[in-house]
C-alpha positions as CSV (number, residue, x, y, z in Angstrom):
1,G,0.2,0.1,0.0
2,I,0.9,3.7,0.5
3,A,2.7,3.4,3.6
4,A,5.1,0.5,2.0
5,C,5.7,2.3,-0.9
6,L,6.8,6.0,1.5
7,N,8.9,3.5,3.2
8,N,10.5,2.4,0.2
9,L,10.8,6.0,-1.1
10,A,12.5,6.5,2.0
11,L,15.2,4.3,1.9
12,I,15.6,5.0,-2.1
13,A,15.9,8.8,-0.9
14,R,18.4,8.2,1.9
15,D,20.6,6.0,-0.3
16,E,20.8,8.7,-2.8
17,G,21.9,11.0,0.1
18,R,18.5,13.4,0.8
19,L,18.1,12.4,4.1
20,D,15.6,15.4,4.3
21,V,13.3,13.8,1.9
22,A,14.2,10.3,3.1
23,L,12.8,11.4,6.7
24,E,9.8,13.3,5.6
25,H,9.0,9.8,3.7
26,S,9.5,8.2,6.6
27,R,7.6,10.2,9.0
28,N,4.5,10.0,6.6
29,C,5.2,6.2,6.5
30,V,4.7,5.8,10.3
31,T,1.6,8.1,10.4
32,R,0.2,5.9,7.9
33,F,1.1,2.6,9.8
34,R,-0.2,4.2,13.1
35,A,-3.5,4.7,11.5
36,L,-3.6,1.4,10.1
37,D,-2.6,0.0,13.6
38,A,-0.3,-2.6,11.6
39,R,2.4,-3.3,14.2
40,P,4.9,-5.3,12.6
41,S,5.1,-2.5,9.9
42,L,5.0,0.2,12.3
43,A,7.5,-1.2,14.8
44,S,10.0,-1.4,11.3
45,A,9.0,1.9,9.9
46,L,9.6,3.8,13.6
47,A,13.0,1.6,13.4
48,N,13.8,2.7,10.2
49,L,13.0,6.5,11.3
50,G,14.9,6.4,14.0
51,C,18.0,5.0,12.0
52,L,17.2,7.8,9.5
53,A,17.6,10.6,12.1
54,I,20.6,9.2,13.6
55,E,22.3,9.2,10.2
56,A,20.9,13.1,9.5
57,G,23.0,13.8,12.7
58,D,20.5,13.7,15.3
59,P,20.3,11.3,17.6
60,R,18.2,12.8,19.7
61,E,15.2,12.7,17.5
62,G,15.9,9.0,16.4
63,M,15.8,7.7,20.3
64,A,12.0,8.2,20.7
65,P,11.0,6.1,17.7
66,L,13.3,3.6,18.5
67,E,12.3,3.2,21.8
68,E,8.7,3.0,20.4
69,A,9.8,0.3,17.8
70,R,11.5,-1.9,20.5
71,S,8.4,-2.0,22.6
72,L,6.3,-3.2,19.6
73,Y,8.9,-5.6,18.7
74,E,8.5,-6.5,22.6
75,I,4.8,-6.8,22.3
76,L,5.5,-8.7,19.4
77,E,7.9,-11.1,21.1
78,D,10.2,-10.7,18.3
79,P,13.5,-10.7,19.7
80,V,15.4,-9.7,16.8
81,G,13.8,-6.7,16.1
82,V,14.7,-5.5,20.0
83,A,18.3,-6.5,19.3
84,K,18.6,-4.5,16.0
85,C,16.6,-1.5,18.3
86,N,18.7,-2.2,20.9
87,H,22.1,-1.6,18.5
88,D,20.5,1.4,16.9
89,L,19.7,2.7,20.5
90,G,23.4,2.3,21.0
91,E,25.0,4.2,18.2
92,A,22.8,6.8,19.3
93,M,24.4,7.1,22.6
94,V,27.9,6.8,21.1
95,R,27.0,9.7,18.8
96,L,25.7,11.7,22.0
97,G,29.0,10.9,24.1
98,K,26.9,8.5,26.3
99,L,29.3,5.5,26.4
100,D,28.1,3.6,29.1
101,S,24.6,3.5,28.1
102,A,25.6,2.9,24.6
103,R,28.0,-0.2,25.9
104,S,24.8,-1.8,27.8
105,L,22.5,-1.4,24.5
106,L,25.0,-3.1,22.3
107,V,26.1,-5.9,25.0
108,D,22.0,-6.3,25.5
109,S,21.7,-6.2,21.9
110,L,24.6,-9.0,21.5
111,R,23.4,-11.2,23.7
112,Q,19.8,-10.9,22.3
113,R,21.2,-12.0,19.1
114,V,22.8,-15.3,20.5
115,L,20.0,-16.7,22.2
């Protein structure tokens, strides 16, 4: 549908280096998936939005969607999704200079991927 198309357009724009366009498409994608109450797709779209914000140089903006995505992945009992979110949150913490928090999140991510 439209939401999935917006997500793909966001990824294309990212690959083209147009992060502002990618963020706009990604936000619209999240809005549409939220309206559809499509939890697995919403979790993925939120994670993508968070990663795009980090990549665009705004790790603080990226944290809220990643935390929401992680919560949805926990509800969905998707340990790989949780681990990926912890990894991306760890990256945000590194960029914010919060190394102890980053280390904890990254160790959790590794632990979850092994289990």
